[in-house]
C-alpha positions in Angstrom: -12.2 4.3 -16.0 -8.6 4.6 -17.4 -9.5 7.8 -19.3 -11.1 9.3 -16.2 -8.1 8.3 -14.1 -5.6 9.8 -16.4 -7.6 13.0 -16.6 -7.9 13.1 -12.8 -4.2 12.5 -12.4 -3.4 15.3 -14.8 -5.7 17.7 -12.8 -4.3 16.7 -9.4 -0.7 17.0 -10.7 -1.4 20.5 -12.0 -3.0 21.5 -8.7 -0.2 20.0 -6.7 2.5 21.6 -8.8 0.9 25.0 -8.4 1.0 24.5 -4.6 4.6 23.2 -4.8 3.5 19.7 -3.8 4.9 16.5 -5.3 2.4 13.6 -5.8 3.5 10.2 -7.2 1.0 7.8 -8.9 1.2 4.2 -7.8 -0.6 0.9 -8.4 -3.3 0.5 -11.0 -3.0 3.6 -13.2 0.8 3.1 -13.7 1.3 -0.7 -13.2 -1.3 -1.3 -16.0 1.2 0.5 -18.3 4.5 -0.7 -16.8 4.1 -4.4 -16.2 1.2 -5.5 -18.4 1.0 -5.9 -22.1 -2.3 -4.2 -22.5 -4.4 -1.8 -20.3 -7.4 -4.1 -20.2 -5.3 -6.8 -18.5 -5.1 -4.7 -15.3 -8.5 -3.0 -14.6 -8.8 -0.7 -11.6 -11.4 1.5 -10.0 -9.6 4.5 -8.4 -6.5 6.5 -8.5 -3.8 6.0 -5.9 -1.2 8.7 -5.1 1.7 9.0 -2.6 2.5 12.3 -1.0 5.1 13.4 1.6 3.9 13.6 5.2 4.4 17.4 5.5 2.5 17.9 2.2 -0.7 16.3 3.3 -2.3 19.4 5.0 -1.3 21.8 2.1 -2.8 19.3 -0.3 -6.0 19.1 1.7 -6.3 22.9 1.6 -5.6 22.9 -2.2 -8.3 20.2 -2.8 -10.8 22.1 -0.7 -10.1 25.4 -2.6 -10.6 23.5 -5.9 -14.0 22.4 -4.7 -13.5 18.7 -5.2 -15.7 16.6 -2.8 -13.8 15.1 0.1 -15.0 11.6 1.1 -12.5 10.9 3.9 -9.7 12.5 5.8 -7.5 11.2 8.6 -4.5 13.4 9.3 -3.3 11.0 12.0 -3.2 8.0 9.6 -2.1 10.1 6.6 -5.2 9.5 4.5 -7.1 11.7 2.1 -9.9 10.6 -0.2 -11.7 12.8 -2.6 -13.4 12.8 -6.0 -12.4 14.3 -9.4 -15.2 14.1 -12.0 -16.8 11.2 -10.0 -13.5 9.2 -9.9 -12.2 8.4 -6.4 -8.7 9.6 -5.7 -6.9 8.1 -2.7 -3.9 10.0 -1.3 -1.5 8.2 1.1 1.0 10.2 3.2 2.2 7.0 5.0 3.9 4.1 3.3 1.1 1.5 3.3 -0.1 2.3 6.8 1.3 4.2 9.8 3.6 2.1 12.0 4.0 -0.6 9.4 7.6 0.1 8.3 10.4 2.6 8.9 10.2 3.6 5.2 8.6 7.1 4.6 7.0 8.5 1.5 9.4 11.3 1.6 12.3 8.8 1.1 10.4 7.0 -1.7 9.5 10.2 -3.5 13.1 11.5 -3.2 14.4 8.4 -4.9 11.8 8.6 -7.7 12.9 9.7 -11.2 11.1 12.1 -13.5 8.9 10.2 -16.0 8.0 12.0 -19.2 7.0 8.9 -21.2 4.1 7.2 -19.4 1.7 10.1 -19.8 1.6 13.3 -21.8 2.6 15.2 -18.6 5.4 14.6 -16.1 5.0 12.4 -13.0 7.5 11.0 -10.6 8.2 7.3 -11.1 9.0 5.5 -7.8 11.7 2.8 -7.9 10.4 -0.7 -8.6 11.9 -2.0 -5.3 9.9 0.7 -3.4 6.8 -0.2 -5.5 7.0 -3.9 -4.7 7.4 -3.1 -1.0 4.4 -0.8 -1.2 2.3 -3.7 -2.7 3.5 -5.9 0.1 2.5 -3.3 2.6 -0.9 -3.0 1.0 -1.5 -6.7 1.1 -0.4 -6.8 4.8 -1.9 -3.7 6.3 -5.6 -4.5 6.4 -5.9 -8.1 7.5 -2.4 -9.7 7.5 -2.7 -11.2 4.0 -5.6 -9.7 2.0 -5.5 -8.6 -1.6 -7.9 -7.5 -4.3 -8.1 -9.7 -7.3 -5.3 -8.0 -9.1 -2.6 -7.7 -6.4 -1.3 -11.3 -6.7 -0.6 -10.8 -10.4 0.9 -7.3 -9.7 3.3 -8.9 -7.2 4.2 -11.8 -9.5 4.9 -9.5 -12.5 6.9 -6.9 -10.5 9.0 -9.6 -8.7 9.8 -11.1 -12.1 11.0 -7.7 -13.4 13.0 -7.3 -10.2 14.7 -10.7 -10.3 18.2 -9.2 -11.2 17.7 -6.8 -8.2 16.5 -9.3 -5.6 19.4 -8.5 -3.4 18.5 -4.8 -3.5 14.9 -5.7 -2.7 16.0 -7.7 0.4 18.3 -4.9 1.4 15.4 -2.4 1.0 13.2 -4.5 3.2 15.9 -4.8 5.8 16.4 -1.0 5.8 12.7 -0.5 6.1 12.4 -3.0 9.0 9.9 -5.0 7.0 11.5 -8.4 6.3 8.8 -10.1 8.3 6.1 -8.5 6.2 8.0 -9.4 3.0 8.5 -13.0 4.1 4.8 -13.3 5.1 3.6 -12.1 1.8 6.1 -14.2 -0.1 5.0 -17.3 1.8 1.4 -16.4 1.1 2.1 -16.1 -2.6 3.9 -19.4 -2.7 1.4 -21.4 -0.5 -1.9 -19.8 -1.4 -1.3 -18.8 -5.0 1.2 -21.5 -6.0 3.8 -19.1 -7.2 7.0 -20.9 -8.1 8.7 -17.5 -8.5 8.0 -16.5 -4.9 9.0 -20.0 -3.7 12.5 -19.3 -5.3 12.5 -15.9 -3.8 11.8 -17.3 -0.3 15.1 -19.3 -0.5 17.0 -16.0 -0.9 15.3 -14.3 2.1 17.3 -14.4 5.3 15.9 -16.0 8.5 13.3 -13.7 10.0 11.2 -13.4 13.1 8.2 -15.7 13.0 4.7 -14.6 13.8 2.7 -16.8 16.2 2.2 -19.9 14.1 -1.0 -20.8 15.9 -2.5 -17.4 15.3 -1.5 -17.5 11.6 -3.0 -20.9 11.2 -6.3 -19.8 12.9 -6.5 -16.8 10.7 -6.2 -18.8 7.5 -8.8 -21.3 8.8 -11.2 -18.4 9.6 -10.7 -16.9 6.2 -12.3 -19.9 4.6 -15.4 -19.9 6.8 -18.6 -18.1 6.1 -20.7 -16.0 8.5 -20.5 -12.4 9.7 -19.1 -13.2 13.1 -16.4 -15.5 11.7 -15.5 -12.9 9.0 -15.3 -10.2 11.7 -13.1 -12.3 13.9 -10.9 -13.2 10.9 -10.6 -9.5 10.1 -9.7 -8.5 13.7 -7.2 -11.3 14.0 -5.7 -10.4 10.7 -5.4 -6.7 11.6 -3.7 -7.7 14.9 -1.2 -9.9 12.9 -0.6 -7.1 10.5 0.5 -4.8 13.3 3.1 -7.4 14.2 4.8 -7.6 10.7 7.3 -4.8 11.3 10.7 -6.0 12.4 10.9 -3.1 14.9 9.3 -4.0 18.3 8.5 -0.3 18.9 6.5 0.0 15.7 4.7 -3.3 16.6 3.7 -1.8 19.9 2.7 1.5 18.4 0.7 -0.1 15.7 -1.3 -2.4 18.0 -2.0 0.4 20.5 -3.1 2.7 17.7 -5.6 0.1 16.3 -7.0 -0.5 19.8 -7.4 3.2 20.6 -9.1 3.9 17.2 -11.4 0.9 17.7 -12.5 2.3 21.1 -13.1 5.7 19.6 -15.3 4.2 16.9 -17.3 2.2 19.5 -18.0 5.5 21.2 -19.2 6.8 17.9 -16.4 9.3 17.8 -14.2 10.0 14.7 -10.6 9.1 15.7 -9.4 11.5 13.0 
């Protein structure tokens, strides 16, 4: 998969550059190289890229003109998924998910530095603080605290690398209006995964707005139960909790309203776009 991913990344970078679009690789394809001792310690199945909001439509047109099969598009949510040589490429124009933070991909990409060492071609390397906040957003966005098997290790290793910059990480979360999300994931890492590092980090975090304790407790109980109905209820409750992790009340309201509206559209068998 890694060879396919690097090949796909090179092709997407070349296509994007020709269209004057900047794409930044994140997660598996780069973290396997930056925070692990060997590539086989961090397997992954697809290629994740960040792109600025205004660049999404031009990139969609470029992908279509190249003839790569498109699997999913949502301009509203800033999502594009297509295939390059049978490898899935996921492009995100929102930081984690729309309405989750005040941080934009444009800001993150603007702070990225040119990287000419990771691959044989140039890519933007986003700052480690932004990368950790992105991991937190990805754990939070789907079901409050949900991660694939590799994300806890990614979080642990990246937080360890950032230890001299923990104050900058906290400041970044505050500027993004995402301290509640950061606190929630830090507590989840400490409680559910026994991370001593995140336990120490929690002591550095300022006091934050608490999510409804009863709802959080119910969500964790439901996560341990089996059965389609309970799993669906856990997912819906987790998604509702995820919309409440931004510090900004306006983003919380927008996120919840957007999820409800899109759910209604799907029940009507309409594509919310």
